[in-house]
Backbone as numpy.savetxt, mean C-alpha at the origin, in Angstrom:
# Nx Ny Nz CAx CAy CAz Cx Cy Cz
18.02 4.11 6.46 16.63 3.95 7.44 15.55 4.50 6.59
14.29 3.28 6.83 13.42 3.50 5.95 12.34 4.12 6.82
11.84 5.10 6.06 10.57 5.36 6.89 9.13 5.45 6.34
8.07 4.86 7.29 6.87 4.44 6.92 5.90 5.59 7.53
4.86 5.92 6.71 4.01 6.95 7.41 2.86 5.87 7.56
2.36 5.69 8.86 1.10 4.76 8.89 -0.27 5.36 9.16
-1.21 5.45 8.61 -2.07 6.39 8.76 -2.85 5.34 9.15
-3.97 6.15 10.13 -5.59 5.57 10.84 -6.25 6.87 10.81
-7.42 6.12 10.93 -8.62 6.75 10.97 -9.70 6.19 12.32
-8.72 5.62 12.97 -9.38 4.56 14.40 -10.63 3.77 14.18
-10.94 3.75 12.80 -11.66 2.14 12.28 -11.46 0.92 12.56
-11.83 -0.09 12.75 -11.18 -1.38 12.48 -10.12 -1.70 11.33
-10.54 -1.43 10.58 -10.08 -1.22 9.28 -8.77 -0.88 9.06
-8.60 0.22 9.62 -7.18 0.96 9.84 -6.12 0.32 10.71
-6.70 -0.75 11.42 -5.68 -1.44 12.23 -4.60 -2.30 11.13
-5.31 -2.68 10.14 -4.66 -3.54 9.40 -3.34 -3.31 8.85
-3.58 -1.85 8.29 -2.22 -1.06 8.06 -1.03 -0.94 9.15
-1.84 -0.72 10.33 -0.87 -0.67 11.61 0.04 -1.91 12.04
-0.77 -3.05 11.91 -0.30 -4.43 12.10 0.78 -4.67 10.97
0.45 -4.20 9.90 1.59 -4.90 8.67 2.69 -3.74 9.02
2.41 -2.63 9.25 3.86 -1.74 9.67 4.64 -2.02 10.84
3.96 -2.60 11.77 4.69 -3.28 13.17 5.32 -4.30 12.45
4.85 -5.39 11.57 5.65 -6.92 11.17 6.64 -6.26 10.62
6.53 -5.42 9.68 7.45 -4.56 8.34 8.55 -4.37 9.39
8.56 -3.53 10.66 9.52 -3.23 11.36 10.19 -4.27 11.69
9.75 -5.25 12.20 10.17 -6.04 12.79 11.05 -6.91 11.89
10.78 -7.27 10.64 11.73 -7.61 9.80 12.83 -7.04 8.97
12.28 -5.76 8.80 13.83 -5.01 8.17 14.65 -4.47 9.01
15.82 -4.48 8.74 17.08 -3.80 9.29 16.65 -2.46 10.28
16.25 -1.36 9.04 16.10 -0.20 10.07 15.03 0.26 9.14
13.95 0.57 10.50 12.74 1.03 10.01 11.97 1.90 11.10
11.56 3.06 10.32 10.95 4.08 11.18 9.59 4.41 11.34
8.83 4.12 11.88 7.47 4.46 12.06 6.54 5.56 12.31
5.69 6.27 12.06 5.16 7.61 12.48 3.96 7.30 12.14
3.01 7.07 13.29 1.45 7.00 13.24 0.72 7.88 12.69
0.08 8.43 12.06 -0.59 9.70 11.52 -2.03 9.25 11.61
-2.88 10.61 12.01 -4.02 10.83 11.65 -4.10 12.19 11.25
-5.23 12.14 10.18 -5.59 13.67 9.53 -7.14 13.87 10.45
-7.08 15.31 10.86 -8.56 15.39 11.58 -9.16 16.70 10.81
-10.26 16.99 11.25 -10.85 18.57 10.86 -11.83 18.37 12.07
-11.70 19.82 12.25 -12.43 20.33 13.52 -13.45 21.44 12.67
-14.81 21.25 13.15 -15.62 22.06 12.97 -16.06 23.34 14.20
-16.34 24.49 13.40 -16.51 25.45 14.53 -17.68 25.80 14.68
-18.38 25.80 15.74 -19.76 25.81 16.09 -19.93 27.31 16.19
-21.17 27.53 15.11 -21.48 28.63 14.80 -21.54 29.86 16.12
-21.96 29.29 17.41 -21.87 30.19 18.33 -21.04 30.31 19.20
-19.92 29.90 18.58 -18.41 29.78 19.46 -17.55 31.44 18.86
-17.23 32.06 19.51 -16.30 33.22 19.52 -14.90 32.46 19.06
-14.01 33.39 18.35 -12.70 33.00 17.59 -12.06 32.46 19.06
-12.21 33.39 20.44 -11.23 32.68 21.44 -11.66 31.49 21.79
-13.45 31.52 22.12 -13.41 30.27 22.41 -13.23 29.14 21.88
-13.43 29.17 20.61 -13.09 28.32 19.33 -11.47 27.60 19.24
-10.64 28.57 19.77 -9.27 28.18 19.92 -8.84 27.52 21.33
-9.60 27.56 22.01 -9.66 26.67 23.47 -10.09 25.75 23.37
-11.10 25.58 22.36 -12.04 24.44 22.08 -11.05 23.50 21.17
-10.49 23.98 20.37 -10.12 23.45 19.42 -8.41 22.67 19.91
-7.63 23.47 20.76 -6.58 23.35 21.84 -6.72 21.76 22.05
-8.07 22.06 23.16 -8.31 20.39 23.74 -8.67 19.59 22.86
-9.38 19.49 22.11 -9.68 18.81 20.90 -8.64 17.84 20.17
-7.62 18.97 19.82 -6.18 18.55 19.40 -5.78 17.27 20.54
-5.62 17.66 21.69 -4.95 16.81 22.71 -5.85 15.85 23.02
-6.70 15.78 23.02 -7.44 14.43 22.91 -7.44 13.55 21.59
-7.37 14.28 20.52 -7.00 13.04 19.39 -5.63 12.45 19.36
-4.77 13.64 20.03 -3.52 13.04 20.20 -3.41 11.73 21.07
-3.77 11.78 22.30 -4.31 10.63 23.08 -4.89 9.62 22.96
-6.08 9.83 22.01 -6.44 8.79 21.12 -5.88 8.06 20.31
-4.84 8.75 19.51 -4.34 7.87 18.50 -3.11 7.36 19.26
-2.16 7.57 20.39 -1.26 7.02 20.78 -2.08 5.64 21.35
-3.10 6.00 21.99 -3.67 4.78 22.96 -4.02 3.74 21.60
-4.65 3.86 20.61 -5.28 3.10 19.47 -4.19 2.30 19.07
-2.64 3.01 19.31 -1.45 2.40 18.09 -1.09 1.42 19.43
-1.24 1.79 20.77 -0.56 0.87 21.68 -1.46 -0.35 21.86
-2.67 -0.15 21.29 -3.62 -1.37 21.68 -3.36 -1.98 20.31
-3.18 -1.81 19.19 -2.76 -2.68 18.24 -1.38 -3.31 18.66
-0.38 -2.80 19.29 0.89 -3.29 19.40 0.20 -4.40 20.65
-0.35 -4.03 21.34 -0.67 -4.72 22.75 -1.56 -6.18 21.75
-2.27 -6.06 21.35 -2.97 -7.65 20.63 -2.07 -8.12 19.42
-0.71 -7.39 19.08 -0.25 -7.79 17.93 1.15 -8.86 19.01
1.22 -8.70 20.33 2.17 -9.20 21.11 3.70 -8.65 21.24
3.16 -7.35 20.67 5.01 -6.68 20.57 4.83 -5.49 21.62
6.03 -5.29 22.26 5.60 -4.08 23.10 6.92 -3.12 22.07
6.36 -1.83 22.09 6.95 -0.98 21.47 8.10 -0.52 22.18
9.41 -0.22 21.65 10.11 0.71 22.35 10.14 2.44 22.46
9.27 2.60 21.21 8.93 4.19 21.13 8.01 4.32 20.16
6.98 5.24 20.22 5.67 5.31 19.45 5.54 6.83 19.02
6.10 7.21 17.57 5.97 8.57 17.42 4.49 8.63 16.55
3.36 9.57 17.02 2.21 9.59 16.82 2.29 11.36 16.18
1.74 11.63 15.12 1.45 12.83 14.40 0.21 13.02 13.87
-0.88 13.90 14.58 -2.28 14.61 13.88 -1.75 15.59 13.31
-2.71 16.08 12.57 -2.73 16.96 11.64 -4.13 17.70 11.03
-4.10 18.96 11.32 -5.95 19.30 10.98 -5.55 19.52 9.41
-6.85 19.13 8.75 -7.09 19.27 7.37 -8.49 19.11 6.87
-8.66 19.70 6.33 -10.01 19.58 5.42 -10.06 18.11 4.60
-9.20 17.92 3.78 -8.86 16.95 2.87 -8.15 15.85 3.66
-8.07 14.81 3.75 -7.59 13.86 4.74 -6.40 13.31 3.79
-6.80 12.78 2.53 -5.94 12.34 1.58 -4.59 13.13 1.29
-5.01 14.64 0.86 -3.93 15.75 0.62 -3.39 15.76 1.87
-3.53 15.89 3.00 -3.10 15.63 4.34 -1.82 14.78 4.56
-2.24 13.71 4.12 -1.47 12.36 4.39 -0.32 12.54 2.87
-0.73 12.86 2.08 0.30 12.90 0.97 1.40 14.10 1.10
0.55 15.37 1.63 1.87 16.24 1.99 2.74 15.89 3.01
2.52 15.40 3.78 2.79 15.38 5.48 4.46 14.28 4.65
3.53 13.21 3.86 4.61 12.61 3.47 5.48 12.97 2.80
5.21 13.32 1.82 6.73 14.16 0.85 7.11 14.98 1.29
6.80 15.90 2.65 7.32 17.29 3.27 8.52 16.41 4.06
8.35 15.09 4.80 8.85 14.67 5.73 9.60 13.56 5.24
9.74 13.42 3.99 10.86 12.16 3.04 10.51 10.71 3.30
9.24 10.53 3.34 9.05 9.23 4.03 9.20 8.33 2.94
9.17 6.91 2.59 9.71 6.08 1.93 8.68 5.36 1.66
7.36 5.21 2.74 6.23 4.52 1.97 5.44 5.16 3.00
3.66 4.92 2.64 2.68 5.17 3.34 1.85 3.79 3.46
1.88 3.46 4.23 0.82 2.13 4.66 -0.86 2.56 5.48
-1.61 2.17 4.10 -2.82 2.77 4.63 -3.85 1.27 4.30
-4.75 1.30 5.11 -6.01 0.59 5.56 -6.90 0.48 4.22
-7.38 -1.03 4.02 -8.27 -0.96 2.85 -9.82 -1.19 3.61
-11.05 -1.75 2.82 -12.45 -2.04 3.16 -12.29 -3.27 3.00
-11.71 -3.93 2.15 -11.98 -5.18 1.64 -12.77 -5.16 0.25
-13.17 -6.36 0.15 -14.12 -6.24 -1.32 -15.03 -5.39 -1.35
-15.55 -5.21 -2.22 -16.90 -4.32 -2.74 -17.16 -3.71 -3.74
-18.04 -2.64 -3.81 -18.21 -1.88 -4.87 -16.53 -0.88 -5.17
-16.06 -0.40 -6.41 -14.73 0.10 -6.84 -14.71 1.46 -5.54
-15.70 2.05 -5.62 -15.79 3.39 -4.43 -15.83 2.78 -3.08
-16.63 1.56 -2.99 -16.45 1.00 -1.40 -14.87 0.26 -0.97
-14.32 -0.04 -2.12 -12.55 -0.84 -1.60 -12.19 -0.60 -1.47
-11.18 0.63 -1.16 -10.30 1.37 -0.88 -10.92 2.54 0.02
-12.06 2.58 -0.15 -12.36 4.10 0.85 -11.99 5.28 0.09
-12.67 6.27 0.12 -12.30 7.56 -0.80 -10.91 7.82 -0.71
-10.37 7.83 0.68 -9.28 8.46 1.22 -8.20 7.67 0.50
-8.22 6.10 0.63 -7.15 5.35 0.02 -6.73 5.34 -1.06
-8.20 5.45 -2.25 -7.97 5.58 -3.39 -7.35 6.79 -3.78
-7.77 7.74 -3.58 -7.32 9.12 -3.99 -5.49 8.79 -3.52
-5.14 8.25 -2.48 -3.93 8.46 -2.17 -2.51 7.31 -3.04
-3.70 6.11 -3.63 -2.92 5.45 -4.30 -2.86 6.16 -5.65
-3.85 6.21 -6.50 -3.92 6.97 -7.52 -2.87 8.49 -7.61
-2.44 9.25 -6.63 -1.91 10.55 -6.48 -0.47 10.67 -5.95
-0.58 9.94 -5.03 0.92 9.79 -4.18 1.98 9.73 -4.96
3.28 10.71 -4.82 4.50 10.17 -5.34 5.34 9.23 -4.66
4.83 8.75 -3.30 5.26 7.81 -2.52 4.68 6.98 -2.65
5.61 5.98 -2.73 4.94 4.33 -2.88 3.79 4.00 -1.96
2.77 3.47 -2.27 1.70 3.16 -1.03 1.36 1.33 -0.74
1.36 1.18 0.17 1.02 -0.32 0.83 -0.18 -0.03 1.19
-1.38 -0.65 0.65 -2.45 -0.76 0.89 -2.63 -2.16 1.80
-3.19 -2.23 2.66 -3.50 -3.37 3.40 -4.78 -3.63 3.72
-5.59 -4.89 3.27 -6.75 -5.10 3.65 -6.89 -5.66 5.01
-8.39 -5.29 5.28 -8.45 -5.42 7.00 -8.53 -6.86 7.25
-8.58 -7.93 6.32 -8.64 -9.24 6.91 -7.03 -9.83 7.21
-6.01 -8.63 6.71 -4.40 -9.18 6.90 -4.28 -9.53 8.16
-3.50 -10.29 8.48 -3.13 -11.02 9.53 -1.36 -11.06 9.64
-0.73 -10.81 10.51 0.66 -10.88 10.50 1.54 -11.85 10.11
2.32 -11.52 9.42 3.47 -12.45 9.22 4.62 -12.34 8.39
5.58 -12.55 8.22 6.84 -12.45 7.49 6.73 -12.03 5.77
7.04 -10.81 5.10 7.33 -11.17 3.95 8.25 -12.00 3.70
8.06 -13.10 2.62 8.85 -14.03 2.59 8.61 -14.31 0.73
7.53 -13.88 0.02 7.64 -13.83 -1.69 7.03 -12.77 -1.92
7.34 -12.04 -2.48 7.08 -11.05 -3.67 6.30 -11.25 -4.98
5.05 -11.23 -5.12 4.98 -11.25 -6.52 4.26 -9.95 -7.22
5.41 -9.77 -8.77 5.28 -8.47 -9.07 4.45 -8.66 -10.07
3.30 -7.60 -10.45 2.59 -8.01 -11.69 2.92 -6.67 -12.41
3.59 -7.39 -13.89 4.52 -6.40 -14.89 4.18 -6.27 -16.27
3.78 -5.09 -16.89 3.46 -4.96 -18.37 4.74 -5.08 -18.86
5.89 -5.32 -18.60 7.41 -5.36 -19.19 7.92 -4.17 -19.66
6.89 -2.87 -19.97 7.46 -2.02 -20.70 8.63 -1.24 -19.56
8.67 -1.03 -18.55 9.69 -0.53 -18.06 10.38 -1.58 -16.73
10.38 -2.77 -17.36 10.94 -3.50 -16.64 12.37 -3.66 -15.88
13.16 -3.08 -16.15 14.54 -2.81 -15.98 14.71 -2.11 -14.33
13.78 -0.46 -14.87 13.63 0.46 -13.64 12.96 -0.12 -12.55
11.69 -0.54 -13.29 10.68 -1.38 -11.95 11.20 -2.42 -11.08
12.04 -3.19 -11.57 12.69 -4.60 -10.94 13.79 -3.97 -10.09
14.33 -3.16 -10.18 15.17 -2.30 -9.25 14.77 -1.75 -7.97
13.70 -1.34 -8.08 12.60 -0.78 -7.19 12.25 -2.21 -6.42
11.33 -3.31 -7.11 11.37 -4.09 -6.39 12.20 -5.08 -5.78
13.54 -5.28 -6.35 14.57 -5.65 -5.59 14.94 -5.01 -4.14
15.00 -3.78 -4.16 15.18 -2.69 -3.20 14.88 -3.15 -2.07
13.23 -3.03 -2.49 12.15 -3.38 -1.21 12.64 -5.20 -1.08
13.01 -6.13 -1.46 12.97 -7.29 -1.04 14.19 -7.69 -0.44
15.27 -7.41 -0.67 16.38 -7.70 -0.89 17.13 -7.49 0.81
16.83 -6.83 1.30 16.69 -6.62 2.80 16.36 -7.38 3.72
15.14 -8.15 3.35 14.62 -9.31 3.90 14.76 -10.81 3.36
15.70 -10.83 2.37 15.89 -11.97 1.43 14.43 -12.72 0.95
13.73 -11.77 0.45 12.70 -12.51 -0.14 12.16 -12.68 -1.64
11.92 -13.71 -1.81 11.95 -14.53 -3.13 10.64 -13.49 -4.03
11.57 -12.80 -5.08 10.62 -12.04 -6.35 10.32 -12.89 -7.19
9.07 -12.84 -7.95 8.33 -13.65 -8.79 7.61 -12.44 -9.54
7.71 -12.90 -10.76 7.42 -11.68 -12.05 6.18 -12.20 -12.66
5.13 -11.76 -12.88 4.23 -12.30 -13.73 3.68 -11.51 -14.82
3.59 -11.76 -15.78 3.24 -11.06 -17.12 1.84 -11.55 -18.04
0.88 -11.31 -18.01 -0.05 -11.69 -19.13 -0.17 -11.18 -20.56
0.04 -12.22 -21.50 -0.01 -11.41 -22.74 -0.83 -12.32 -23.65
-1.00 -11.75 -25.13 -1.69 -12.61 -25.95 -0.67 -14.04 -26.49
-1.33 -15.17 -26.67 -0.89 -16.33 -26.76 0.20 -16.20 -27.96
0.21 -15.19 -28.98 1.06 -15.17 -30.30 2.35 -14.71 -29.64
2.30 -13.98 -28.67 3.61 -13.00 -28.36 4.29 -13.74 -27.15
3.95 -14.50 -26.95 4.75 -15.20 -25.41 5.97 -15.64 -25.52
6.49 -16.30 -26.82 7.48 -16.49 -26.95 8.59 -15.29 -26.80
7.87 -14.12 -27.53 8.91 -13.05 -27.68 8.94 -12.53 -26.10
7.72 -12.01 -25.66 7.70 -11.85 -24.32 8.83 -12.93 -23.28
9.02 -13.99 -23.25 9.67 -15.05 -22.71 11.07 -14.35 -22.70
11.38 -14.28 -24.33 12.84 -13.84 -24.46 13.17 -12.44 -24.21
12.22 -11.60 -24.02 12.12 -10.52 -23.71 12.75 -10.33 -22.14
11.72 -11.31 -21.12 12.23 -11.00 -19.81 13.21 -11.66 -19.43
13.84 -13.11 -20.41 14.95 -13.41 -20.02 15.95 -12.45 -20.26
16.14 -11.56 -21.34 17.26 -10.41 -21.57 17.23 -9.64 -20.46
16.37 -8.94 -20.10 16.03 -7.99 -18.67 16.44 -8.52 -17.65
16.34 -9.89 -17.22 16.94 -10.67 -15.99 18.24 -10.75 -15.56
18.84 -10.79 -16.77 20.53 -10.90 -17.05 21.10 -9.57 -16.65
20.35 -8.68 -16.25 20.71 -7.01 -15.77 20.68 -7.38 -14.21
19.88 -8.04 -13.81 19.62 -8.18 -12.22 20.21 -9.39 -11.80
21.26 -10.07 -12.14 21.84 -11.20 -12.15 22.00 -11.42 -10.32
22.41 -10.21 -9.71 23.17 -10.18 -8.58 21.95 -10.71 -7.67
20.23 -10.97 -7.98 19.62 -11.31 -6.84 18.53 -12.14 -8.05
18.04 -13.27 -7.34 17.50 -14.54 -8.15 15.98 -13.89 -8.35
15.63 -13.90 -9.54 13.87 -13.35 -10.08 13.23 -14.52 -11.16
12.31 -14.84 -10.48 11.61 -16.18 -11.29 10.65 -15.33 -12.43
10.70 -15.21 -13.64 9.68 -14.44 -14.31 8.63 -16.07 -14.60
7.42 -15.17 -15.20 6.45 -16.33 -15.13 5.72 -15.52 -16.43
5.67 -15.88 -17.81 4.89 -15.06 -18.72 4.05 -15.99 -19.35
3.05 -15.77 -19.03 1.47 -16.70 -19.42 0.68 -15.89 -20.39
-0.35 -16.71 -21.22 -1.06 -16.15 -21.95 -2.34 -15.84 -20.82
-3.01 -14.64 -21.56 -4.24 -14.09 -20.72 -5.50 -15.11 -21.01
-6.32 -15.14 -19.99 -7.58 -15.85 -20.14 -8.23 -14.53 -20.39
-8.48 -14.13 -21.85 -9.15 -12.85 -22.32 -10.78 -13.30 -21.97
-11.19 -14.56 -21.60 -12.67 -14.50 -21.33 -12.91 -13.53 -19.80
-11.68 -13.52 -19.05 -12.20 -13.09 -18.09 -11.41 -11.72 -17.76
-11.22 -11.09 -17.28 -10.64 -9.52 -16.66 -9.18 -9.65 -16.27
-8.47 -8.86 -16.47 -6.92 -8.70 -16.04 -6.74 -8.94 -14.58
-8.07 -8.44 -13.64 -8.16 -8.52 -12.34 -8.25 -9.75 -11.93
-9.06 -10.65 -12.75 -9.24 -12.29 -12.61 -8.17 -13.07 -12.67
-7.30 -12.63 -13.68 -6.18 -13.24 -14.37 -5.07 -12.98 -13.16
-4.78 -11.76 -12.34 -4.26 -11.45 -11.41 -4.53 -12.44 -10.02
-5.96 -12.45 -9.96 -5.97 -12.79 -8.88 -5.79 -14.63 -9.13
-6.03 -14.65 -10.20 -5.54 -16.32 -10.48 -3.70 -16.46 -9.97
-3.09 -15.80 -10.54 -1.77 -15.76 -10.22 -1.78 -15.64 -8.55
-2.52 -14.88 -7.81 -2.10 -14.78 -6.67 -2.38 -16.26 -5.37
-3.46 -16.73 -6.45 -4.11 -17.74 -5.48 -3.17 -18.94 -6.06
-2.26 -19.01 -6.79 -1.51 -19.79 -7.29 0.15 -19.86 -6.62
0.68 -18.47 -6.73 1.73 -18.35 -6.25 1.77 -17.76 -4.51
0.67 -17.81 -3.85 0.48 -17.44 -2.54 1.72 -16.31 -2.11
1.79 -14.98 -2.68 2.52 -14.44 -2.50 2.52 -13.49 -1.12
3.20 -13.02 0.05 3.07 -12.29 0.90 2.64 -10.86 0.67
3.23 -10.39 -0.57 2.65 -8.99 -1.18 2.91 -9.35 -2.30
1.49 -8.28 -3.05 1.55 -8.01 -4.46 2.06 -6.80 -4.87
3.12 -6.61 -6.06 3.44 -5.08 -6.38 3.15 -4.78 -7.68
2.46 -3.82 -7.73 2.45 -3.00 -9.15 2.75 -1.85 -9.40
2.37 -1.09 -10.70 3.29 0.05 -10.94 2.06 0.73 -11.39
1.84 1.80 -11.12 0.87 2.90 -11.54 1.21 4.17 -12.38
0.77 4.41 -13.74 1.32 5.47 -14.48 -0.21 6.70 -14.00
0.35 7.37 -13.30 -0.82 8.44 -12.29 -1.48 9.32 -13.81
-0.64 9.67 -14.44 -0.90 10.99 -15.20 -1.88 10.14 -16.66
-2.35 9.09 -16.48 -3.22 8.43 -17.34 -4.10 7.32 -16.69
-3.90 7.25 -15.62 -4.80 6.60 -14.26 -4.79 5.04 -14.87
-3.35 4.64 -14.90 -3.35 3.19 -15.47 -3.69 2.48 -14.47
-3.62 2.66 -12.80 -4.21 1.88 -11.77 -5.80 1.41 -12.05
-6.22 2.55 -12.34 -7.80 1.97 -12.56 -8.12 1.75 -13.57
-7.57 1.68 -14.85 -7.32 1.01 -16.35 -7.11 -0.21 -16.02
-6.09 -0.49 -15.22 -5.49 -1.52 -15.12 -6.54 -2.99 -14.17
-6.80 -2.08 -13.01 -7.43 -3.01 -11.99 -8.91 -2.94 -12.32
-9.67 -1.87 -12.88 -11.12 -1.71 -12.67 -11.78 -1.80 -14.44
-10.77 -2.67 -15.04 -11.15 -2.51 -16.91 -11.99 -3.26 -16.83
-13.17 -3.05 -17.96 -14.26 -3.82 -18.05 -15.27 -3.66 -17.38
-16.12 -4.53 -17.25 -17.14 -4.28 -16.53 -17.04 -4.74 -15.05
-15.81 -4.70 -14.45 -15.83 -5.51 -13.43 -16.25 -4.39 -12.35
-17.10 -4.71 -11.51 -17.37 -3.89 -10.34 -16.81 -4.31 -8.99
-16.50 -5.59 -9.11 -15.72 -5.90 -7.38 -14.43 -6.07 -7.68
-13.65 -5.74 -6.97 -11.92 -5.97 -7.14 -11.53 -7.40 -6.45
-11.40 -8.54 -7.58 -11.56 -9.78 -7.00 -9.86 -10.31 -6.42
-9.19 -9.19 -6.34 -8.12 -10.04 -5.71 -8.00 -10.26 -4.13
-7.27 -11.52 -3.71 -7.52 -12.16 -2.73 -6.91 -11.28 -1.53
-8.11 -10.64 -0.47 -8.00 -9.40 0.18 -7.22 -9.90 1.61
-6.51 -10.88 1.45 -5.97 -11.61 2.27 -4.09 -10.99 1.99
-3.91 -10.27 1.27 -2.74 -10.03 0.56 -2.60 -8.32 0.12
-1.59 -7.92 0.79 -1.20 -6.84 1.13 -0.81 -5.97 -0.22
-0.75 -4.95 -0.84 -0.92 -4.40 -1.83 0.25 -3.09 -2.34
1.58 -3.37 -2.50 2.20 -2.08 -2.63 2.51 -1.62 -4.02
1.86 -0.32 -4.05 2.08 0.42 -5.55 2.92 1.63 -5.82
3.90 1.10 -6.56 4.80 2.17 -6.51 4.12 3.04 -8.12
4.55 4.56 -8.37 4.23 5.41 -9.40 4.77 4.82 -10.12
4.82 4.99 -11.53 5.67 4.69 -12.34 6.62 6.05 -12.67
């Protein structure tokens, strides 16, 4: 059973994460969805402890009802009738820590979270999303607000080839249950291309039980790595892009937000699955 924690802050952007999870659950053999909202209630200075306790209880009940209705509405607009909706609301001052702690505590396999689309770095994913992606020990699926429900048929894995064997195992585990095609893309120095191709061919022999297409190509150094990946996304038209991040050295930021790039140029219609290295 695959368990997905689907987060929402009730914004229009967060509906994308719910839509993706619903479609994911339709396609995968066994999936359990939990819809999660992190909230914080401020205590009015004029309230006594007893009055605030009653107020807090009433607010929590309202938030739970709001979450259930919000999720039901997304199901309805998606044309899907849910058999059961599991909603969880948890109070915390820091939303991203609340999300990660609950996901880890309850043993979730993935966290699905919405993005805000193209914009300045700090606006791209939003504060909570960027923190979750850069710090979560659990794989995160970042779903852009422009996402439209469709089956996952092709996975594009952008690799640095350093830990290809281990990482490819995880990508295959994700793609195999739905028979999704896997394409691996790597950008390198033109002088290293032949060597990298041989390395990739050697690695793929260890995964002969599942077909994987490798594309080792020279990087256009006039453009940023973001632009190179965007070009690969446009060419390959994947259902989802997969990347790995080494959180200890902020690999995700170094890789995606390198140079003077202020805008994240990836096709905002493609969900991004980020595995921790």
